[in-house]
C-alpha positions in Angstrom: -73.4 -79.5 -33.2 -74.7 -77.8 -36.4 -71.9 -77.3 -38.6 -72.1 -73.5 -38.6 -71.9 -73.5 -34.9 -68.5 -75.7 -35.1 -67.3 -73.8 -37.6 -68.0 -70.2 -35.8 -66.1 -71.6 -32.9 -63.0 -73.2 -34.2 -62.6 -69.6 -36.2 -62.8 -68.2 -32.4 -60.5 -70.1 -31.0 -57.5 -70.1 -33.6 -58.1 -66.1 -33.3 -57.8 -66.4 -29.8 -54.5 -68.5 -30.0 -53.3 -66.0 -32.4 -54.2 -63.4 -30.1 -51.7 -64.8 -27.8 -48.9 -65.3 -29.6 -48.5 -62.5 -31.5 -45.3 -59.8 -30.1 -47.1 -56.8 -28.0 -44.0 -54.6 -29.1 -44.5 -55.7 -32.6 -48.1 -54.4 -32.1 -47.5 -51.3 -30.2 -44.9 -50.3 -32.9 -47.2 -51.1 -35.8 -50.5 -49.0 -33.9 -48.2 -46.0 -33.3 -49.6 -43.1 -35.1 -47.6 -40.0 -33.4 -44.1 -39.4 -32.7 -43.9 -36.9 -29.7 -40.9 -34.0 -29.3 -40.2 -32.6 -26.2 -38.8 -29.4 -25.5 -36.8 -27.4 -22.6 -38.7 -24.3 -21.8 -35.9 -22.1 -23.2 -36.4 -23.7 -27.0 -40.0 -24.1 -26.3 -40.5 -20.0 -26.5 -42.5 -18.5 -29.2 -40.0 -17.1 -31.5 -39.1 -20.5 -32.6 -42.8 -21.9 -33.5 -42.0 -22.0 -37.3 -38.5 -23.4 -36.9 -40.2 -26.3 -34.5 -42.8 -26.7 -37.1 -40.5 -27.2 -40.3 -39.1 -29.8 -38.8 -41.7 -31.6 -37.2 -43.5 -31.5 -40.6 -40.0 -32.8 -42.4 -39.4 -35.8 -39.5 -43.0 -36.7 -39.7 -42.7 -36.9 -43.7 -39.7 -39.3 -43.7 -41.2 -41.4 -40.7 -44.5 -41.5 -42.1 -46.4 -40.4 -38.9 -47.8 -37.4 -37.5 -44.8 -35.4 -35.4 -46.3 -33.3 -32.5 -44.5 -31.6 -29.5 -44.9 -31.3 -26.0 -43.0 -28.4 -24.4 -42.0 -28.9 -20.9 -42.2 -25.9 -18.2 -39.2 -26.9 -16.2 -36.1 -29.1 -16.8 -37.7 -32.1 -14.8 -40.4 -31.7 -17.2 -38.8 -32.9 -20.2 -37.4 -35.7 -18.4 -41.0 -36.9 -16.5 -42.5 -36.7 -20.3 -40.0 -39.1 -21.5 -39.9 -41.6 -18.2 -43.8 -41.7 -18.6 -43.8 -42.2 -22.5 -45.1 -39.2 -23.1 -42.2 -37.7 -25.2 -40.4 -40.3 -27.9 -37.6 -37.5 -28.2 -36.4 -34.7 -26.6 -33.9 -32.1 -26.6 -32.2 -32.1 -23.6 -29.8 -30.2 -22.0 -26.3 -32.0 -21.0 -26.6 -32.1 -17.2 -30.9 -32.9 -18.3 -29.4 -36.0 -20.2 -27.6 -36.9 -17.0 -30.4 -36.8 -14.6 -32.5 -38.6 -17.2 -30.5 -41.7 -17.1 -31.1 -42.1 -13.8 -34.8 -42.9 -14.6 -35.0 -43.9 -18.0 -33.3 -45.6 -20.7 -32.6 -43.0 -23.1 -30.0 -42.7 -25.9 -28.2 -39.7 -27.5 -28.4 -39.1 -31.5 -27.3 -36.1 -32.8 -26.1 -32.8 -31.6 -25.7 -29.3 -33.5 -23.0 -28.1 -34.7 -22.4 -24.8 -36.5 -21.6 -25.2 -40.0 -21.6 -28.6 -39.4 -18.4 -28.4 -37.9 -18.1 -31.4 -34.9 -15.3 -29.0 -33.4 -18.4 -26.4 -33.3 -20.6 -28.5 -31.3 -19.7 -27.6 -28.0 -20.3 -24.1 -26.3 -18.9 -22.3 -23.0 -20.8 -20.7 -19.8 -19.9 -17.1 -19.1 -20.1 -15.3 -16.0 -21.9 -11.7 -16.3 -21.5 -8.5 -15.0 -22.7 -5.5 -15.2 -20.4 -3.4 -17.7 -20.3 -0.6 -15.3 -20.0 -2.2 -12.0 -15.7 -1.7 -11.5 -16.1 -3.9 -8.3 -16.1 -6.9 -11.0 -13.3 -7.5 -13.3 -12.7 -11.2 -12.5 -14.2 -14.2 -11.2 -11.5 -13.3 -8.0 -13.6 -10.4 -7.5 -17.7 -11.9 -6.9 -17.2 -13.5 -3.7 -20.0 -11.3 -1.3 -21.7 -10.3 -4.7 -25.4 -10.6 -5.5 -25.4 -13.8 -7.5 -28.7 -15.2 -9.6 -28.0 -18.2 -11.2 -30.6 -19.6 -13.5 -31.9 -23.3 -13.0 -31.0 -25.3 -10.5 -31.2 -28.0 -13.1 -29.4 -26.1 -15.9 -25.6 -26.9 -17.0 -24.7 -23.6 -18.0 -26.7 -22.0 -15.9 -25.8 -23.9 -12.6 -23.7 -26.7 -12.6 -20.9 -25.9 -14.6 -20.5 -22.3 -13.3 -20.8 -23.5 -9.6 -17.8 -25.9 -10.6 -16.1 -23.1 -11.9 -16.4 -21.5 -8.8 -15.5 -23.7 -6.7 -12.0 -23.9 -8.7 -11.4 -20.4 -8.0 -11.6 -20.4 -4.3 -10.1 -23.7 -3.4 -9.6 -22.6 0.6 -13.4 -21.8 0.8 -14.6 -25.5 1.2 -17.3 -24.4 -1.3 -20.0 -27.1 -1.8 -23.4 -27.0 -3.8 -25.4 -25.9 -0.8 -23.4 -23.3 1.3 -22.8 -21.8 -2.5 -26.5 -21.4 -2.9 -27.5 -20.0 0.5 -27.9 -16.1 1.1 -24.6 -15.3 3.0 -22.3 -17.8 2.7 -20.1 -17.1 -0.4 -22.6 -14.9 -2.0 -24.5 -11.8 0.1 -27.4 -12.9 -1.6 -28.3 -15.8 -4.2 -31.1 -16.6 -6.3 -32.3 -18.7 -9.1 -33.8 -16.1 -12.5 -35.6 -19.5 -14.1 -33.7 -18.5 -17.3 -30.7 -17.2 -18.5 -32.3 -14.3 -21.6 -33.9 -13.0 -17.2 -30.7 -13.5 -15.7 -28.5 -11.4 -18.6 -31.5 -8.9 -18.2 -31.4 -8.4 -14.4 -27.2 -7.6 -14.6 -27.9 -5.1 -17.3 -30.4 -3.3 -15.3 -28.1 -3.4 -12.0 -30.8 -6.0 -9.7 -28.4 -8.7 -9.0 -24.1 -8.5 -9.9 -23.5 -11.5 -11.4 -25.3 -14.3 -13.6 -24.1 -17.5 -15.6 -25.2 -17.6 -18.9 -24.4 -19.8 -22.1 -22.3 -18.6 -24.4 -25.1 -19.5 -27.4 -28.0 -17.3 -25.4 -25.1 -14.5 -24.4 -24.6 -14.3 -28.0 -28.2 -14.8 -29.1 -29.0 -11.9 -26.7 -26.5 -9.6 -28.3 -27.8 -10.1 -32.0 -31.3 -9.0 -30.9 -30.1 -6.2 -29.2 -31.6 -6.9 -25.7 -27.9 -6.5 -24.6 -24.4 -5.5 -24.9 -21.0 -4.4 -24.4 -22.4 -1.0 -23.0 -24.4 -2.8 -20.4 -23.0 -6.0 -19.4 -19.4 -7.7 -19.5 -18.0 -11.5 -19.4 -15.7 -11.9 -16.5 -15.3 -15.5 -16.8 -15.7 -18.6 -19.8 -15.6 -21.9 -18.8 -14.2 -24.8 -19.9 -16.2 -26.2 -23.3 -19.1 -28.2 -22.8 -20.6 -30.7 -25.3 -24.0 -29.4 -27.0 -27.8 -30.2 -26.1 -28.2 -33.6 -27.3 -31.7 -35.0 -29.1 -32.3 -38.2 -27.3 -34.6 -40.6 -27.7 -36.0 -43.2 -25.5 -34.2 -46.7 -26.0 -37.6 -48.7 -26.3 -38.7 -47.8 -29.1 -39.2 -49.3 -32.0 -35.3 -50.0 -33.4 -36.4 -49.8 -37.1 -38.7 -46.3 -36.0 -35.5 -45.4 -34.3 -33.1 -45.8 -37.4 -35.4 -43.8 -39.2 -35.2 -40.8 -36.6 -31.5 -40.9 -36.4 -30.9 -41.4 -40.5 -33.4 -38.2 -41.0 -31.6 -36.1 -38.0 -28.2 -36.8 -39.6 -29.3 -36.0 -43.2 -31.3 -32.9 -42.0 -30.5 -29.6 -44.3 -32.7 -26.4 -43.7 -30.2 -23.6 -43.4 -33.5 -21.1 -42.4 -34.4 -23.4 -39.3 -30.9 -23.8 -38.2 -30.3 -20.4 -38.0 -33.9 -19.7 -36.3 -33.5 -22.2 -34.0 -29.9 -22.3 -33.3 -28.7 -18.9 -34.4 -26.5 -20.1 -37.2 -26.2 -22.1 -40.4 -25.3 -25.7 -39.2 -26.0 -29.0 -39.4 -26.8 -32.3 -37.0 -24.0 -35.0 -36.5 -23.8 -38.1 -34.6 -22.9 -38.0 -30.3 -22.4 -40.8 -28.5 -22.9 -41.5 -24.4 -19.4 -41.0 -24.3 -19.1 -37.3 -25.0 -21.1 -36.8 -21.6 -19.4 -38.8 -19.3 -17.4 -36.0 -17.8 -20.8 -33.8 -17.3 -22.1 -37.3 -15.8 -19.4 -37.1 -13.4 -19.1 -33.8 -12.3 -23.4 -34.1 -11.2 -22.9 -36.9 -8.7 -19.6 -35.3 -7.7 -21.6 -32.2 -6.5 -24.8 -33.4 -6.4 -24.3 -36.9 -5.3 
């Protein structure tokens, strides 16, 4: 066999053997050029576009990748994006995080806290009625009214307010089924699709009652879309853990470390004020902080 042909065959054999021994995960990590963020519909709104761009640019510089975003059309879409590896990190609501754990391995890495104080990393769910409706003053007055929950997969717009109503009416044997059926507990019940839409509906008198996250309510008041002249808070839930930034567990450990390090060190008052409503920071969060929501979801929606 000619020497040159023998040499070529030897090189080809060594290349194939080397390829068989390579670590596929390491190769995938080395080839990864983009890091994809996924947002829930409320955070995907155009009003937050500039803030999202600021975070993406800074994160991209820190990890040496192009950071792009995908905006889910519903809560389930964020989970599916992570499950199918079309997104690397998502800003989940607490309930969406609990649901994601049933379908994909994810890790909470950071949560927003106003003024960088962990005590401010929680929020509450309000039950909101029309300010001029004298027939509704407390949660005890809501039976038989017209209710518009937000989204079936919303923590503060469905899960938590449903639980609060069940606690307030222990003798009514309420479940997630009969609480959401016309004529069972409420005279009429629907889903607004978004908490802001629900707040507008109750302010206009189209429905009697809606739930809303405290930060959503405060934001709408700040923007002048609602006021004490149009709506009133008739019930406040117990504290709810804040929405966690969550990363896919299967990503390269070094990449996850860099992302978490960046998020916890990120300082940009303009970003936090525009995206979260107040100056603040991202702080460490753990799976244990969401165990109450996980357990509540399993209890109410087995």
